[in-house]
Steps between C-alpha positions, in 0.01 A plus 500: 500500500872445436741306721674830575175649632427186703851515651433856610170393654662205682719740700189695595306180574772386737465825695120467508533143631745615768254772608213249514718260699589772748130575559429127542779462758374794705164325537663156540695630799197673655241359741208535258506325161142614429382154391173478307336230285433554130189370321679171425594478871871549427673737741571868433719724716591866527829407335328365184316831465798723579729318256233506229454877537876561474545273197199629306593863564861432400404318179250772403779754536769320295271353233181706479246332277625143552223308681554320830344169599552441872366246744380785718343720228144477376475224241522619139262328257649278229321709236707796611836334568508261200617793288787597731834512315724540804383495860637460851408191702538560874481297818589757765540240774525139389489266798255689724457184711877485549498872589235435765702206635801735508732243342650747250403303188311768307583713198415808293437411134481726192501367142470655155281291268501519118320262262406269791866464608681633803785703347639676809458459871623588846445300818608642834522299823491773770609292800796351307564837328555308176395661171458277194441630150511401135431630150425260216823430312713687755551242775384481861668654804487528875605809694616417852739699719512758216652238267337404171549129427371302197253222573570162339271205565637149541535260207336168589349187350164361612661165582752659740455392859460734798356786295373787713126556456347824627149479636263747655508553873120526490394261218622139464232282343476143370584597140819671616596199711444272197724725290775490763473121528609465134851619590786314666562607861370855453571757767202724581550867577201687646477869414233768474414753228689557172823418685438144375588606144800697615653201679504330158646811333775521764602135464354386832256247352396338172122457501187678617173325409195719557200272468267732686343839423701820450419830334695669221639766736646223719733383222553782246803680647686185608421331167737717295765483773498120498495484119794740469696290751465200265189343650146471371134488599256287302168331549521123566421439129795720395294805399633841607357697790330806348376829645193721454271203441124546529526327838801626697524167683815311397482139385716251692866531407847358554787743558845358440866592502699434179386148407736295285288283271765243399 
């Protein structure tokens, strides 16, 4: 798939994400969120299902034949998906707990994966009406108020004081606290969903340690956006974060803005 083809798909992806966001907001503003519990006891709402239906139908229309792995679809066996060349990785509503709390910190996430890398992605924050997108090698952008603006992450050094560290609104454990304690006068910013990566991409923070479980669909779309803004995501040992592993659970990782090594 050429960059030209991916560019064409990005425009269509943006529209699909807008449509999913619109459906999410209609339910968000209603009296009935339709909350259920999944097998792992995580919450599921009518909005998760509605957004998933819109995204999967839209992707099937623009790229028939390209598989879709979504949080809300039936799990595909590794034997089947290990041979995927390209595929879509979808989290139709990332931050379901934030959605239920009605704090606005939830997103629509669609990524294109090739050779275990996220090569294109869109993330839409419906309440903020901010659309983020990136294509590998083409830069990262935000669309707000109908303006397209490049995203450039901050340049920083690990010994700088008062670095802004993004942490989960729902998960702050001892390992994360120990990581934070290694920095000089860090400022913590609590945020839900994949918005944590986008704060780094926008220049609003420098670090996001995730030393707790996430799934591949939680990170895939924002991964390429952060990378194209100048940032990175690696495991604590420096290894890259890869996609379409046998187990779709991510290892722990550290997301950063543009770190200056010297």
